[in-house]
C-alpha positions as a printed Julia matrix, in Angstrom:
310×3 Matrix{Float64}:
  2.48  -170.62  -17.76
  6.24  -170.67  -17.37
  8.29  -171.24  -14.39
 10.04  -167.08  -14.84
  6.32  -165.78  -14.67
  5.88  -167.42  -11.45
  8.76  -166.36  -10.14
  8.59  -162.88  -11.18
  4.81  -163.01   -9.27
  6.56  -164.68   -5.71
  8.71  -161.82   -6.04
  6.54  -159.23   -6.26
  4.42  -160.57   -3.67
  7.02  -160.98   -1.2
  8.33  -157.14   -2.15
  5.09  -155.53   -2.36
  6.62  -153.48   -4.85
  7.28  -154.16   -8.73
 10.13  -151.57   -8.59
 12.25  -153.64   -5.62
 11.04  -157.08   -7.39
 12.97  -155.56  -10.55
 15.72  -154.65   -8.63
 16.0   -158.24   -6.67
 15.49  -160.11   -9.74
 18.25  -157.68  -12.15
 15.54  -156.87  -14.82
 13.78  -153.57  -16.11
 10.46  -152.69  -14.38
  8.68  -153.13  -17.37
  9.69  -156.59  -17.59
  8.41  -157.49  -14.51
  5.01  -155.52  -15.26
  4.68  -157.55  -18.6
  5.51  -161.08  -16.72
  2.64  -160.5   -14.42
  0.1   -159.38  -16.88
  1.11  -162.48  -18.93
  0.25  -164.6   -16.08
 -2.84  -162.92  -15.23
 -4.14  -163.44  -18.65
 -2.81  -167.22  -18.63
 -4.75  -167.61  -15.43
 -7.79  -165.51  -15.96
 -7.45  -163.42  -13.28
 -6.11  -160.75  -11.61
 -3.49  -161.05   -9.07
 -2.34  -157.82   -8.04
 -3.84  -154.97   -6.94
 -1.54  -152.04   -7.9
 -1.69  -148.37   -6.65
  0.89  -145.74   -6.43
  1.93  -146.47   -3.02
  1.47  -150.09   -2.59
  0.9   -153.61   -4.24
 -1.38  -155.86   -2.49
 -2.59  -159.48   -3.75
 -6.15  -160.03   -4.56
 -7.94  -163.06   -3.19
 -6.64  -165.04   -6.51
 -2.92  -163.6    -5.93
 -3.06  -165.28   -2.18
 -4.7   -168.65   -3.39
 -1.83  -168.85   -6.1
  0.69  -167.82   -3.77
  1.57  -171.2    -2.13
  1.3   -173.2    -5.08
  3.81  -171.36   -7.33
  6.29  -171.3    -4.13
  5.52  -175.24   -3.93
  5.87  -175.48   -7.71
  9.26  -173.54   -7.87
 10.64  -175.4    -4.52
  9.87  -178.56   -6.7
 11.52  -177.43   -9.98
 14.72  -176.27   -7.8
 14.92  -179.56   -6.06
 15.02  -181.44   -9.69
 17.54  -178.84  -10.91
 20.12  -179.61   -7.7
 19.26  -183.25   -8.06
 20.39  -183.25  -11.66
 22.96  -180.71  -10.76
 24.69  -183.04   -8.0
 25.06  -185.96  -10.53
 27.59  -184.34  -12.49
 29.14  -181.16  -10.7
 28.23  -182.09   -6.78
 25.74  -180.5    -4.85
 24.6   -177.32   -5.52
 21.46  -174.88   -4.85
 20.33  -173.47   -1.75
 19.26  -174.28    1.55
 16.45  -172.11    2.95
 16.59  -172.49    7.1
 14.05  -170.43    9.31
 15.96  -169.54   12.74
 15.44  -168.32   16.06
 16.84  -165.03   16.91
 18.95  -165.86   19.99
 17.71  -169.34   21.08
 19.17  -171.5    18.27
 21.24  -174.3    19.68
 24.64  -173.74   19.16
 24.81  -177.74   17.22
 22.52  -175.78   14.5
 25.44  -173.37   14.26
 27.81  -176.25   14.37
 26.13  -177.7    11.33
 25.91  -174.76    9.49
 29.69  -174.46    9.48
 30.11  -178.16    8.41
 27.53  -177.65    5.89
 29.0   -174.89    4.26
 32.62  -177.02    4.29
 31.1   -179.69    2.89
 29.24  -177.89    0.44
 30.91  -174.79   -0.59
 28.95  -174.28   -3.54
 25.1   -174.1    -1.82
 23.76  -170.66   -0.35
 22.67  -170.48    2.43
 19.62  -168.27    3.24
 18.52  -167.93    6.77
 15.41  -166.52    7.83
 14.66  -165.12   11.37
 10.98  -165.16   12.87
  8.4   -162.62   11.94
  6.0   -160.77   13.85
  4.47  -164.18   14.9
  7.24  -166.18   15.4
  6.75  -170.01   15.36
  3.94  -169.54   13.25
  5.23  -167.58   10.88
  8.15  -170.21   10.34
  5.31  -172.98   10.09
  3.42  -170.66    7.37
  6.78  -170.51    5.01
  7.09  -174.14    5.69
  3.98  -175.19    4.54
  4.19  -172.55    1.91
  7.28  -173.89    0.35
  9.21  -170.55    1.2
 11.56  -172.55    3.62
 13.09  -176.0     4.01
 13.58  -176.44    7.31
 13.23  -174.36   10.28
 13.86  -174.19   13.93
 10.86  -173.6    16.41
  9.66  -173.84   19.64
  6.78  -176.06   20.26
  5.13  -177.75   23.26
  3.87  -181.1    21.4
  2.96  -182.0    17.81
  1.89  -179.62   15.27
 -0.79  -180.68   12.42
  1.15  -181.57    9.09
  4.67  -181.03   10.86
  7.27  -183.33   11.67
 10.12  -182.26   14.38
 13.29  -183.55   15.29
 14.51  -182.6    18.82
 17.39  -180.63   19.51
 16.74  -179.56   23.05
 13.98  -178.71   25.46
 14.45  -175.66   28.41
 12.12  -174.21   30.73
 11.44  -170.8    31.54
 12.17  -168.82   34.51
 11.34  -165.35   35.63
 13.51  -162.05   35.29
 13.65  -159.34   37.23
 15.99  -156.17   38.26
 18.12  -156.76   41.32
 16.3   -154.54   43.6
 12.88  -155.68   42.86
 11.23  -156.93   46.04
 11.32  -160.48   44.93
 14.64  -160.8    43.68
 15.77  -162.31   46.83
 13.59  -165.31   46.72
 14.73  -168.34   45.02
 11.4   -169.39   43.37
  8.04  -167.69   42.57
  4.48  -169.56   42.1
  2.58  -167.85   39.57
  0.1   -166.79   41.95
  2.61  -164.47   43.47
  3.02  -162.42   40.54
 -0.91  -161.31   40.36
  0.05  -157.4    40.98
  2.94  -157.65   38.88
  3.46  -156.05   35.23
  5.0   -158.28   32.52
  7.31  -157.48   29.43
  6.15  -160.31   26.85
  7.06  -161.86   23.58
  3.65  -161.49   21.22
  1.6   -164.39   20.61
  2.82  -167.17   18.52
  6.61  -167.0    20.34
  7.36  -170.13   21.52
  8.34  -168.87   25.1
  5.08  -166.66   25.01
  3.13  -169.51   24.1
  4.54  -171.89   27.03
  3.93  -169.34   29.56
  0.39  -168.93   28.09
 -0.25  -172.77   28.49
  1.14  -172.44   32.27
 -1.58  -169.53   33.24
 -3.98  -171.13   31.4
 -3.33  -174.63   33.67
 -3.51  -173.0    36.9
 -6.18  -170.54   35.95
 -4.78  -167.44   36.39
 -4.04  -164.51   34.35
 -1.64  -161.55   33.91
 -1.06  -158.15   33.03
  0.94  -157.91   30.25
  2.04  -153.92   29.49
  4.68  -154.29   27.18
  4.99  -156.58   23.72
  8.47  -156.8    21.96
 10.15  -159.72   19.84
 13.57  -159.57   20.49
 15.0   -161.1    23.5
 18.05  -158.69   24.12
 15.7   -155.8    23.99
 13.12  -157.41   26.8
 16.03  -157.82   29.51
 16.73  -154.1    28.55
 13.09  -153.2    29.62
 13.47  -155.28   33.06
 16.22  -153.43   33.53
 14.42  -150.37   33.19
 11.62  -151.19   35.78
  9.11  -151.51   32.7
  8.07  -154.98   34.0
  9.0   -158.58   34.68
  9.65  -161.29   32.2
  9.33  -164.7    31.33
 12.61  -166.35   29.91
 14.21  -168.92   28.65
 16.41  -170.75   31.5
 19.24  -171.1    29.11
 20.17  -167.22   29.25
 20.94  -167.31   33.09
 24.63  -167.36   32.48
 24.73  -164.95   29.94
 23.32  -162.26   31.78
 24.61  -161.31   35.46
 22.71  -158.42   36.19
 19.53  -159.34   36.55
 17.75  -162.09   38.91
 16.12  -165.06   37.74
 13.62  -166.88   39.58
 12.28  -170.73   39.39
  8.55  -171.22   38.71
  7.71  -173.35   41.32
  4.26  -174.7    40.45
  3.44  -175.22   36.99
  6.92  -174.06   35.13
  6.22  -173.53   31.93
  8.84  -175.53   29.3
  9.27  -175.78   25.67
 11.04  -178.0    22.96
 13.37  -176.96   20.09
 13.04  -178.93   17.1
 13.78  -178.72   13.62
 10.49  -178.61   11.74
  9.57  -180.0     7.92
  6.46  -180.37    6.37
  5.39  -183.95    6.39
  4.43  -186.03    3.47
  6.7   -183.44    1.26
 10.46  -184.98    0.22
 13.33  -182.74    1.12
 15.8   -181.85   -1.95
 19.1   -183.2    -1.59
 20.35  -179.92    0.09
 18.15  -179.92    2.63
 18.34  -183.52    3.18
 22.36  -183.21    3.36
 21.85  -180.38    6.15
 19.4   -182.59    8.11
 21.51  -185.36    8.27
 24.57  -183.19    9.38
 22.25  -181.66   12.17
 21.17  -184.85   13.36
 24.91  -186.14   13.24
 25.76  -183.35   15.35
 23.11  -183.6    17.93
 23.77  -187.42   18.09
 27.39  -186.15   19.15
 26.85  -183.54   21.77
 23.7   -186.09   23.28
 26.56  -189.0    23.48
 29.07  -186.01   24.92
 26.3   -185.07   27.66
 25.93  -188.58   29.12
 29.62  -188.97   29.15
 29.18  -186.03   32.17
 30.34  -183.29   29.55
 28.23  -180.06   29.71
 25.12  -180.44   27.49
 24.74  -178.02   24.58
 23.61  -174.78   25.62
 21.51  -172.08   23.43
 22.77  -169.16   22.03
């Protein structure tokens, strides 16, 4: 087994297509097929189910994928370590981010990182359909070095560096009967329809926990994983929506109400896998992010405005 075969396998697994994998690897499709067959011979197992329409991982392929990603990550870290000795730091930063909720300090850290290490590629990955859960899976599989995620507490096997905290408020149209109220109880919303993030997204998880704690349920009629689209659906009257407090000053045509009982809240953190050493590129970015956070916290303690989410 050699590294190139694992690179080809992981690319096919991600693309679910020999053709797209060949394009991404800048090689002939026949070369991709040959590498996969050779890897399957090495391991004595079929890794991919091939049809004319798509490619799917077999049970053996699903078992191999996280191990292959970890091996490739370790090899890349070793190459980076050797390269930086003679040429300065090179390689790739693989960072999971959030759509509109990545703290400004992270974006500032990326700008500083680019200035300090112009030779490093920056690969930013947005959440998948399961939001934070997808980022955590990618971290554990080795597909990401670091990830910005929303949490409510400890996560198994994950270390967290706190970036910010935020509360959840209720968004409603300006002509809604509740619009003139400054706050509402969750029990006041029993007859309302809601536009919600899908399960696994941090804001949704915080609200779910608050409803469970209050012994209540709600009627979710629309699910959407994009903050801006959810706000548009609220404007169109498809339902109310729970939103981060930090977006209030970015939206002036909706009303935002406090949740007076069991107010949902969440933490925004940079997550890493516990016990897995970071490569030199990821370590460098994390140091910059921690320094940026320290400066922002110091500024807030002197009376400056605290860092605001995007």
